[in-house]
N, C-alpha and C positions, 0 to 999 in steps of 0.2 A: 962787879959779879953777876955772873948770870946764877940763876937757880932753874935749878932741872925740875923738871918736873916727871914723876918715876910713880907708874899705877900698877901697882901689884894687883889687881884683881884682872880677871881674863876677860878682854873685850867680848860684848853682846855680839853673837852674829845676825845683824839685820832680817828678819823674816821679809820672805818675797810670797807679798799680801795680791799680788795679781796672778801670779801663778797657781794660788793656794785658793782663789777664788774660781779660776778660770776653767782645773779641775774639780772642782766642785759643782759650777752649772753645767759643766759638762756630763757630769753624774748624772745629777738631777733631770736634764736631759735627756738620758739615756735612760732611765725609770720611768719617766713620765711617755716616753715612746712605748717602753715595754708594756706599760698598766694597759695602754690603750690598745695597742694590739692584744692582748689578753683578754679585754672586753669585746672586741671586735668578735675574736675567735668564739669567745663564749655564747656568744648571739647569733652568729653566722650556725655553730653548730644546736642551738635551739632550734632557732629557723627550721634544721635539716631535719631537728631528730621530730618537729610537729608538721611540718610535709612527710615524711615517712609515713609516722600513723594516720594519716588524710588518704595517703594513697592505699596506705594497708586495709581503712575500714571500708574503703571505695572497691578494692578487688572483692571485700567481704560481702559487698551489698550487690556485686556484680553478680559473684557465685550463686548468692541466695538466688536474685533474679532469674539468672539461666536453670536453676535447678525447678524454680518454679514453671518454667518457662516449659524446662522439659517434660516434667510432672502433668501440667497440663495437656501438654500434647501426647502425651503418653495414658493417658486416661481415657482420653477421648473426648476430652473436651470441646476439642477443634470447632464442634458444630456448635458448642453452644457459647464461643467466643464470634463466631460466625453470627449466632443468631442474635444475643448481644450488640453488637456492632449493629447491623439492622436494624434494630428497634432504636439504637441511638440515633441513625438516621433517618426514621420516615418519627422520630419524636425530639426533633430538636427544641434545646432548651432556648430561648431570645433573651441573648445575653444583653443586645444591646438596652431595652426596656430598661430591664433589670436595674443597668450599668446606672443610667440616665436619672431613676429614682435613688439609689444611691448615693448616686453624686449630688442630687438634688436637696440632700440631709445634710452634703461636708460644710463646715464653717469657711468665710473668705477663705483663710488662707491654708484650710485643708487638702490633703494632696495624696492620691492614691500611689502605694509603689510596690505593690504586688494584689493580684488579683488572680486565685484559683482555683476551678472547682475542685474540689475533694471526693465529691459524689454531685449524681443526678441535682441533688438537695442540700446541699453542701457547701459552703464557701468560705476560703480561709484568706484575708487580707488582710496586707500589713498598711493603713494611713498612717502620715508624718502629721503632725501638727506642731502649733506653738507652743501651745501649753498642757499639762497633764488633764484638765479641767476641760479643754476642749476634747478631750477623748472621752471622757465622763460623758462628757454633754452627747455626744453623736452617739455613745450607746444608747442613751435614754432615750434618740429620737427613732432608732432603728426599733427600740421595742415596742414605738410606736405605731408600726408599719402593720398593717392587718395581714401582711402574706407572709411576714415573717414568724417563724414557730416560736426559735428562739435566738438572743442572738449573744453573744458571751466576749469579753476580753480576755486571750490568752496571757498576752504579756506587753509590760509599757519597757521601753528603753529609749533611753535617753543617749541624741549623739550630739558631739560639740560640733558646730562647725566651724569655727574662727583656725586661721591660720598658725598665727602665734601670738603668746601668752598676753602680747599688749593690747590687742584688741578686747575690744566687748561687745562678745557678738552672743545672742540668746540661743540655749540649747534649742533644739529639737526634739521630738518624741515622737516616738517609732509606734503605735497600737499596732498588733495583732489579734485580728478578729475572729472567733466564726460563727458563720448566721447558718440556720437552721431554715431550709423557704418551706412554705408548704404550697406543692406545686398547683395542688386545684383551685386554690385562693387567685395564684398569680397566672396560671391560667386565663380564670372567669376575667380573672380584671383587665388579662389583656386582650380578649376578645370584645368586652365592654367599649374598650379605649378603640382599638377597631372600627366599633360599629358606628360608634361617635365622630369617627371621621369619618 
């Protein structure tokens, strides 16, 4: 006699796990790609706005400068400008000896990044150092020079030089200085130096 197995409970359907996982993986990938595209779009939009703001600022500066030039021409100050240019040509600033003196005061690893005259007696310069202590030390050395009336640190910024996070690179410090020169004392020192040579 044979026994018959009768199961009255309904059979459970086998879940198709591979299909479910592939759908979930595809959906996750789509979400990641969409998120990446959204972040890229936002950064591009931010960069575009920043660039447009810089362009607007530059246009305003150009307008102001053009207004100044037109105002100078219309007020008859062209002669004054020509006279000022002629004075500058007749009375040049001897930059090479000045730079040599400023360079001699730098520490071994100090470098000029920028050097410009704001006026005949005012120099704005940006110097790179390995530490902020060197920037302060350079300021104290500047104040000891007899032809410098006043020297101030305007700003110190830190610049990271490493290309990746794994590299251990010391930061660099950029110090902005404003140096006021006593033109008379500097000329006297330069003329004494020329006489000695």
